[in-house]
TIRO-753690 format. One record per atom (N, C-alpha, C): x, y, z; residue in one letter; residue number from 1. Coordinates in nm, 2 decimals. Each point is the difference from the previous one (the first is absolute). Layout:
TIRO-753690
SITE      u      v      w kemi lumza
SITE      X      Y      Z    A   NUM
...
END
This chain:
TIRO-753690
SITE      u      v      w kemi lumza
SITE   2.58   1.49  -0.43    M     1
SITE  -0.02  -0.13  -0.07    M     1
SITE  -0.13   0.01  -0.09    M     1
SITE   0.02  -0.03  -0.12    I     2
SITE  -0.12   0.00  -0.09    I     2
SITE  -0.06  -0.13  -0.01    I     2
SITE  -0.13  -0.01  -0.04    L     3
SITE  -0.08  -0.12   0.00    L     3
SITE   0.07  -0.11  -0.08    L     3
SITE   0.06   0.03  -0.11    S     4
SITE   0.07  -0.11  -0.08    S     4
SITE   0.11  -0.06   0.08    S     4
SITE   0.07   0.08   0.08    D     5
SITE   0.11  -0.06   0.09    D     5
SITE  -0.06  -0.10   0.10    D     5
SITE  -0.12   0.04   0.06    V     6
SITE  -0.06  -0.09   0.09    V     6
SITE  -0.04  -0.13  -0.06    V     6
SITE  -0.06   0.01  -0.12    I     7
SITE  -0.04  -0.11  -0.08    I     7
SITE   0.12  -0.09  -0.04    I     7
SITE   0.10   0.06  -0.05    H     8
SITE   0.12  -0.07  -0.04    H     8
SITE   0.07  -0.07   0.12    H     8
SITE   0.00   0.07   0.12    S     9
SITE   0.06  -0.06   0.12    S     9
SITE  -0.08  -0.12   0.04    S     9
SITE  -0.13   0.01   0.00    S    10
SITE  -0.09  -0.11   0.04    S    10
SITE   0.02  -0.12  -0.10    S    10
SITE   0.01   0.02  -0.13    H    11
SITE   0.01  -0.10  -0.09    H    11
SITE   0.13  -0.08   0.02    H    11
SITE   0.11   0.07   0.03    E    12
SITE   0.13  -0.07   0.02    E    12
SITE   0.00  -0.09   0.12    E    12
SITE  -0.07   0.04   0.10    K    13
SITE   0.00  -0.07   0.13    K    13
SITE  -0.09  -0.12   0.01    K    13
SITE  -0.10   0.00  -0.08    L    14
SITE  -0.10  -0.11   0.02    L    14
SITE   0.00  -0.10  -0.11    L    14
SITE  -0.02  -0.13   0.03    N    15
SITE   0.00  -0.10  -0.10    N    15
SITE  -0.13  -0.04  -0.05    N    15
SITE  -0.10  -0.03   0.08    S    16
SITE  -0.13  -0.05  -0.04    S    16
SITE  -0.09   0.11  -0.04    S    16
SITE  -0.09  -0.02  -0.10    N    17
SITE  -0.09   0.10  -0.04    N    17
SITE  -0.10   0.04   0.11    N    17
SITE  -0.05  -0.09   0.07    E    18
SITE  -0.10   0.03   0.11    E    18
SITE   0.07   0.09   0.10    E    18
SITE   0.12  -0.04   0.05    N    19
SITE   0.07   0.09   0.10    N    19
SITE   0.03   0.13  -0.06    N    19
SITE   0.04   0.00  -0.13    F    20
SITE   0.04   0.12  -0.06    F    20
SITE  -0.12   0.10  -0.01    F    20
SITE  -0.11  -0.05  -0.04    R    21
SITE  -0.12   0.08  -0.02    R    21
SITE  -0.04   0.06   0.14    R    21
SITE   0.00  -0.08   0.10    T    22
SITE  -0.04   0.04   0.14    T    22
SITE   0.10   0.11   0.04    T    22
SITE   0.13  -0.03  -0.01    E    23
SITE   0.10   0.09   0.05    E    23
SITE   0.00   0.13  -0.08    E    23
SITE  -0.02  -0.01  -0.14    L    24
SITE  -0.01   0.11  -0.08    L    24
SITE  -0.11   0.09   0.03    L    24
SITE  -0.12  -0.06   0.03    F    25
SITE  -0.12   0.08   0.04    F    25
SITE   0.03   0.09   0.12    F    25
SITE   0.06  -0.07   0.10    Y    26
SITE   0.03   0.08   0.13    Y    26
SITE   0.11   0.10  -0.02    Y    26
SITE   0.09  -0.02  -0.09    R    27
SITE   0.10   0.10  -0.02    R    27
SITE  -0.06   0.12  -0.08    R    27
SITE  -0.08  -0.03  -0.10    I    28
SITE  -0.07   0.11  -0.07    I    28
SITE  -0.09   0.07   0.09    I    28
SITE  -0.07  -0.07   0.08    W    29
SITE  -0.09   0.06   0.10    W    29
SITE   0.07   0.10   0.09    W    29
SITE   0.12  -0.05   0.05    D    30
SITE   0.08   0.08   0.09    D    30
SITE   0.05   0.12  -0.07    D    30
SITE   0.04  -0.01  -0.13    Y    31
SITE   0.06   0.11  -0.08    Y    31
SITE  -0.11   0.10  -0.02    Y    31
SITE  -0.12  -0.04  -0.04    F    32
SITE  -0.11   0.10  -0.02    F    32
SITE  -0.04   0.06   0.13    F    32
SITE   0.00  -0.07   0.11    T    33
SITE  -0.04   0.05   0.13    T    33
SITE   0.10   0.11   0.04    T    33
SITE   0.13  -0.03  -0.01    I    34
SITE   0.10   0.10   0.04    I    34
SITE  -0.01   0.12  -0.09    I    34
SITE  -0.01  -0.02  -0.13    Q    35
SITE   0.00   0.11  -0.10    Q    35
SITE  -0.13   0.09   0.02    Q    35
SITE  -0.11  -0.06   0.05    S    36
SITE  -0.12   0.08   0.00    S    36
SITE  -0.02   0.07   0.14    S    36
SITE   0.09  -0.02   0.09    C    37
SITE  -0.02   0.06   0.14    C    37
SITE  -0.03   0.15  -0.01    C    37
SITE   0.05   0.07  -0.10    N    38
SITE  -0.01   0.14  -0.01    N    38
SITE  -0.14   0.04  -0.06    N    38
SITE  -0.07  -0.09  -0.05    N    39
SITE  -0.13   0.02  -0.07    N    39
SITE  -0.11  -0.03   0.09    N    39
SITE  -0.06   0.09   0.07    E    40
SITE  -0.11  -0.03   0.10    E    40
SITE  -0.13  -0.04  -0.07    E    40
SITE  -0.03   0.06  -0.12    D    41
SITE  -0.12  -0.04  -0.07    D    41
SITE   0.03  -0.01  -0.15    D    41
SITE   0.04  -0.12  -0.04    V    42
SITE   0.04  -0.01  -0.14    V    42
SITE  -0.12  -0.01  -0.10    V    42
SITE  -0.12  -0.01   0.05    R    43
SITE  -0.11  -0.01  -0.09    R    43
SITE  -0.04   0.14  -0.04    R    43
SITE   0.01   0.10   0.08    T    44
SITE  -0.05   0.13  -0.04    T    44
SITE   0.10   0.11   0.03    T    44
SITE   0.12  -0.03   0.03    G    45
SITE   0.10   0.11   0.03    G    45
SITE   0.02   0.08  -0.13    G    45
SITE   0.03   0.12   0.01    Q    46
SITE   0.02   0.09  -0.11    Q    46
SITE   0.11  -0.05  -0.09    Q    46
SITE   0.11  -0.04   0.05    E    47
SITE   0.12  -0.04  -0.08    E    47
SITE  -0.02  -0.14  -0.05    E    47
SITE  -0.06  -0.09   0.07    H    48
SITE  -0.02  -0.14  -0.04    H    48
SITE  -0.15  -0.03   0.01    H    48
SITE  -0.07   0.02  -0.10    D    49
SITE  -0.14  -0.02  -0.01    D    49
SITE  -0.03  -0.12  -0.09    D    49
SITE  -0.05  -0.11   0.05    I    50
SITE  -0.02  -0.12  -0.09    I    50
SITE  -0.12   0.03  -0.09    I    50
SITE  -0.09   0.09   0.03    N    51
SITE  -0.11   0.03  -0.09    N    51
SITE   0.05   0.05  -0.13    N    51
SITE  -0.06  -0.05  -0.11    G    52
SITE   0.04   0.05  -0.13    G    52
SITE   0.03  -0.11  -0.09    G    52
SITE   0.05   0.03  -0.12    T    53
SITE   0.04  -0.10  -0.10    T    53
SITE   0.15  -0.02  -0.01    T    53
SITE   0.04  -0.12   0.01    W    54
SITE   0.14  -0.04   0.00    W    54
SITE   0.04  -0.08  -0.12    W    54
SITE   0.10   0.04  -0.07    L    55
SITE   0.05  -0.07  -0.12    L    55
SITE   0.12  -0.09   0.04    L    55
SITE  -0.01  -0.13  -0.04    L    56
SITE   0.11  -0.09   0.02    L    56
SITE   0.11   0.04  -0.10    L    56
SITE   0.12   0.02   0.05    Y    57
SITE   0.11   0.03  -0.10    Y    57
SITE   0.13  -0.07   0.03    Y    57
SITE   0.01  -0.07   0.11    Q    58
SITE   0.12  -0.08   0.03    Q    58
SITE  -0.04  -0.12   0.08    Q    58
SITE   0.09  -0.10  -0.01    R    59
SITE  -0.03  -0.13   0.08    R    59
SITE   0.14  -0.05   0.04    R    59
SITE   0.00  -0.04   0.13    F    60
SITE   0.12  -0.08   0.05    F    60
SITE  -0.03  -0.14  -0.02    F    60
SITE   0.08  -0.08  -0.08    D    61
SITE  -0.03  -0.14  -0.03    D    61
SITE   0.08  -0.09   0.07    D    61
SITE   0.08   0.04   0.10    G    62
SITE   0.09  -0.09   0.08    G    62
SITE   0.14   0.02  -0.04    G    62
SITE   0.02   0.06  -0.12    V    63
SITE   0.14   0.02  -0.05    V    63
SITE   0.03   0.15   0.00    V    63
SITE  -0.09   0.08  -0.05    G    64
SITE   0.02   0.14  -0.01    G    64
SITE  -0.14   0.07  -0.03    G    64
SITE   0.01   0.13   0.00    I    65
SITE  -0.12   0.08  -0.03    I    65
SITE   0.00   0.02  -0.16    I    65
SITE  -0.11  -0.03  -0.06    N    66
SITE  -0.02   0.01  -0.14    N    66
SITE  -0.12   0.09  -0.03    N    66
SITE   0.01   0.07  -0.12    P    67
SITE  -0.11   0.08  -0.04    P    67
SITE  -0.12  -0.08  -0.04    P    67
SITE  -0.12   0.05   0.02    V    68
SITE  -0.12  -0.06  -0.05    V    68
SITE  -0.08   0.10  -0.08    V    68
SITE  -0.05  -0.04  -0.12    D    69
SITE  -0.07   0.09  -0.08    D    69
SITE  -0.12  -0.07  -0.06    D    69
SITE  -0.09  -0.04   0.09    N    70
SITE  -0.12  -0.07  -0.04    N    70
SITE  -0.13   0.08   0.02    N    70
SITE   0.01   0.12   0.06    G    71
SITE  -0.11   0.09   0.02    G    71
SITE  -0.09  -0.04   0.12    G    71
SITE   0.04  -0.09   0.08    K    72
SITE  -0.08  -0.04   0.11    K    72
SITE  -0.01   0.11   0.11    K    72
SITE  -0.13   0.03   0.04    T    73
SITE  -0.02   0.09   0.11    T    73
SITE  -0.08  -0.06   0.11    T    73
SITE   0.02   0.05   0.11    L    74
SITE  -0.09  -0.03   0.12    L    74
SITE  -0.06   0.13   0.05    L    74
SITE  -0.13   0.00   0.03    M    75
SITE  -0.06   0.12   0.06    M    75
SITE  -0.06  -0.03   0.13    M    75
SITE   0.04   0.08   0.10    F    76
SITE  -0.05   0.00   0.14    F    76
SITE  -0.08   0.12   0.02    F    76
SITE  -0.13  -0.01   0.04    T    77
SITE  -0.08   0.12   0.02    T    77
SITE  -0.02   0.03   0.15    T    77
SITE  -0.05   0.12   0.03    K    78
SITE  -0.03   0.03   0.14    K    78
SITE  -0.11  -0.08   0.05    K    78
SITE  -0.08  -0.05  -0.08    E    79
SITE  -0.12  -0.09   0.04    E    79
SITE   0.05  -0.14   0.02    E    79
SITE   0.13  -0.03  -0.01    N    80
SITE   0.06  -0.13   0.02    N    80
SITE  -0.03  -0.10  -0.12    N    80
SITE  -0.03   0.06  -0.11    R    81
SITE  -0.02  -0.08  -0.13    R    81
SITE   0.14  -0.03  -0.06    R    81
SITE   0.02  -0.11  -0.06    F    82
SITE   0.12  -0.04  -0.06    F    82
SITE  -0.03  -0.05  -0.14    F    82
SITE   0.07   0.06  -0.10    I    83
SITE  -0.01  -0.04  -0.14    I    83
SITE   0.13  -0.03  -0.06    I    83
SITE   0.02  -0.12  -0.06    D    84
SITE   0.12  -0.04  -0.07    D    84
SITE  -0.04   0.01  -0.15    D    84
SITE   0.08   0.07  -0.07    S    85
SITE  -0.02   0.03  -0.15    S    85
SITE   0.00  -0.13  -0.08    S    85
SITE   0.06  -0.11   0.05    F    86
SITE   0.01  -0.13  -0.07    F    86
SITE  -0.13  -0.08   0.03    F    86
SITE  -0.08   0.04   0.11    L    87
SITE  -0.12  -0.07   0.03    L    87
SITE  -0.11   0.11   0.03    L    87
SITE  -0.03   0.08  -0.09    P    88
SITE  -0.09   0.12   0.03    P    88
SITE  -0.14  -0.05   0.04    P    88
SITE  -0.05  -0.11  -0.05    D    89
SITE  -0.13  -0.05   0.04    D    89
SITE  -0.01  -0.07   0.13    D    89
SITE   0.11   0.00   0.08    C    90
SITE   0.01  -0.06   0.13    C    90
SITE   0.04   0.09   0.10    C    90
SITE  -0.08   0.11   0.02    E    91
SITE   0.04   0.10   0.10    E    91
SITE  -0.01  -0.05   0.14    E    91
SITE   0.09   0.03   0.08    G    92
SITE   0.00  -0.05   0.14    G    92
SITE   0.00   0.11   0.10    G    92
SITE   0.02  -0.04   0.13    I    93
SITE   0.01   0.10   0.10    I    93
SITE   0.13  -0.03   0.08    I    93
SITE   0.06   0.10   0.05    F    94
SITE   0.13  -0.02   0.07    F    94
SITE  -0.01   0.05   0.14    F    94
SITE   0.09  -0.05   0.09    S    95
SITE   0.02   0.05   0.13    S    95
SITE   0.15   0.00   0.03    S    95
SITE   0.04   0.08   0.09    I    96
SITE   0.14   0.01   0.04    I    96
SITE   0.01  -0.02   0.15    I    96
SITE   0.09  -0.08   0.04    E    97
SITE   0.03  -0.02   0.14    E    97
SITE   0.16  -0.01   0.01    E    97
SITE   0.05   0.10   0.07    N    98
SITE   0.15   0.01   0.01    N    98
SITE   0.05   0.01  -0.14    N    98
SITE   0.09  -0.09  -0.04    D    99
SITE   0.06   0.01  -0.13    D    99
SITE  -0.05  -0.11  -0.09    D    99
SITE  -0.13  -0.04   0.02    T   100
SITE  -0.06  -0.10  -0.09    T   100
SITE  -0.13   0.06  -0.06    T   100
SITE  -0.01  -0.02  -0.13    I   101
SITE  -0.12   0.03  -0.07    I   101
SITE  -0.07  -0.13  -0.03    I   101
SITE  -0.12  -0.01   0.03    T   102
SITE  -0.08  -0.12  -0.03    T   102
SITE  -0.11   0.04  -0.10    T   102
SITE  -0.01  -0.07  -0.11    I   103
SITE  -0.09   0.03  -0.11    I   103
SITE  -0.10  -0.12  -0.01    I   103
SITE  -0.12   0.03   0.01    E   104
SITE  -0.11  -0.10  -0.03    E   104
SITE  -0.07   0.03  -0.13    E   104
SITE   0.00  -0.11  -0.09    K   105
SITE  -0.06   0.02  -0.13    K   105
SITE  -0.10  -0.11  -0.02    K   105
SITE  -0.11   0.03  -0.06    P   106
SITE  -0.10  -0.11  -0.02    P   106
SITE   0.04  -0.11  -0.10    P   106
SITE   0.10   0.03  -0.08    C   107
SITE   0.05  -0.10  -0.10    C   107
SITE   0.11  -0.09   0.06    C   107
SITE   0.04   0.03   0.13    K   108
SITE   0.10  -0.08   0.07    K   108
SITE  -0.06  -0.07   0.12    K   108
SITE   0.04  -0.12   0.02    D   109
SITE  -0.05  -0.08   0.11    D   109
SITE   0.05   0.05   0.14    D   109
SITE   0.13   0.04   0.00    L   110
SITE   0.07   0.04   0.12    L   110
SITE   0.04   0.15  -0.02    L   110
SITE   0.02   0.07   0.11    P   111
SITE   0.05   0.14  -0.01    P   111
SITE   0.14   0.00  -0.05    P   111
SITE   0.05   0.10  -0.06    I   112
SITE   0.13   0.02  -0.04    I   112
SITE   0.07   0.10   0.10    I   112
SITE   0.12  -0.04   0.04    Q   113
SITE   0.07   0.09   0.10    Q   113
SITE   0.13   0.04  -0.06    Q   113
SITE   0.04   0.13   0.03    Y   114
SITE   0.13   0.05  -0.03    Y   114
SITE   0.06   0.07   0.12    Y   114
SITE   0.13  -0.02   0.02    I   115
SITE   0.07   0.09   0.09    I   115
SITE   0.04   0.12  -0.09    I   115
SITE  -0.02   0.12   0.06    F   116
SITE   0.03   0.12  -0.08    F   116
SITE   0.08   0.10   0.08    F   116
SITE   0.06   0.09  -0.08    K   117
SITE   0.07   0.11   0.06    K   117
SITE   0.02   0.10  -0.11    K   117
SITE   0.03   0.12   0.04    F   118
SITE   0.03   0.11  -0.09    F   118
SITE   0.15   0.02   0.00    F   118
SITE   0.06   0.02  -0.11    E   119
SITE   0.14   0.03  -0.02    E   119
SITE   0.01   0.11  -0.09    E   119
SITE   0.03   0.12   0.05    G   120
SITE  -0.01   0.12  -0.08    G   120
SITE  -0.14   0.02  -0.04    G   120
SITE  -0.03   0.02  -0.13    N   121
SITE  -0.13   0.02  -0.05    N   121
SITE  -0.06  -0.14  -0.05    N   121
SITE   0.07  -0.11   0.03    N   122
SITE  -0.04  -0.13  -0.06    N   122
SITE  -0.08  -0.08   0.11    N   122
SITE  -0.09  -0.08  -0.05    L   123
SITE  -0.07  -0.10   0.08    L   123
SITE   0.06  -0.13  -0.03    L   123
SITE   0.05  -0.07   0.11    I   124
SITE   0.06  -0.13  -0.02    I   124
SITE  -0.10  -0.10   0.06    I   124
SITE  -0.03  -0.10  -0.09    L   125
SITE  -0.09  -0.11   0.04    L   125
SITE   0.06  -0.14  -0.01    L   125
SITE   0.01  -0.07   0.11    A   126
SITE   0.05  -0.14   0.00    A   126
SITE  -0.12  -0.09   0.04    A   126
SITE  -0.04  -0.08  -0.09    E   127
SITE  -0.11  -0.09   0.02    E   127
SITE   0.03  -0.10   0.12    E   127
SITE  -0.10  -0.02   0.08    F   128
SITE   0.02  -0.09   0.11    F   128
SITE  -0.11  -0.11   0.00    F   128
SITE   0.03  -0.13   0.00    P   129
SITE   0.14  -0.05   0.00    P   129
SITE   0.06   0.03  -0.14    P   129
SITE   0.13   0.01   0.00    S   130
SITE   0.07   0.03  -0.12    S   130
SITE  -0.02  -0.11  -0.10    S   130
SITE  -0.02   0.05  -0.13    T   131
SITE  -0.02  -0.09  -0.11    T   131
SITE   0.13  -0.05  -0.06    T   131
SITE   0.11   0.04   0.05    C   132
SITE   0.13  -0.05  -0.05    C   132
SITE   0.10  -0.01   0.12    C   132
SITE   0.09  -0.09  -0.02    D   133
SITE   0.09  -0.03   0.11    D   133
SITE   0.10   0.11   0.03    D   133
SITE   0.02   0.09  -0.09    E   134
SITE   0.10   0.11   0.01    E   134
SITE  -0.06   0.12   0.07    E   134
SITE  -0.13   0.00   0.04    G   135
SITE  -0.06   0.12   0.06    G   135
SITE  -0.02   0.11  -0.09    G   135
SITE  -0.06  -0.03  -0.11    C   136
SITE  -0.03   0.10  -0.11    C   136
SITE  -0.09   0.11   0.06    C   136
SITE   0.01   0.12  -0.06    Y   137
SITE  -0.09   0.11   0.03    Y   137
SITE  -0.02   0.09  -0.12    Y   137
SITE  -0.11   0.08   0.00    D   138
SITE  -0.03   0.09  -0.11    D   138
SITE   0.02   0.14   0.05    D   138
SITE   0.04   0.09  -0.09    I   139
SITE   0.02   0.14   0.03    I   139
SITE  -0.10   0.08  -0.09    I   139
SITE  -0.08   0.08   0.07    Y   140
SITE  -0.10   0.08  -0.07    Y   140
SITE   0.03   0.15   0.02    Y   140
SITE  -0.03   0.08  -0.10    K   141
SITE   0.00   0.15   0.01    K   141
SITE  -0.14   0.06  -0.02    K   141
SITE  -0.02   0.10   0.07    K   142
SITE  -0.14   0.06   0.00    K   142
SITE  -0.01   0.07  -0.14    K   142
SITE  -0.12  -0.02  -0.06    K   143
SITE  -0.03   0.07  -0.13    K   143
SITE  -0.05   0.14   0.03    K   143
END
């Protein structure tokens, strides 16, 4: 079962936005948890190392996966620094717990959280709470 099937199934079964978002979060969480069982250390594993620069190149918008060509990159360093190319003057720090990345930035009042997983050589980030009803997520490839 792929993530878009999980999202589509959730959307068909739920009527209210609040229930949909709650149910969708738990379904995405379960999906990522099941998929990541084989990755003991996703932060520094040789095959799946979050450290480095990641280029946004695709986005799931609730309907399908579409190409993105805006040059946005995210950088995660071994020193836990986080840099978003769209906000380079607002460098933050990140931490990882299970399948959640938490980013704290001085230009944001609250931390930003993503549920993440690796799929092949791609990094999949789904903002939590989701910013769209359909359970959108971004797909990055390592530069």
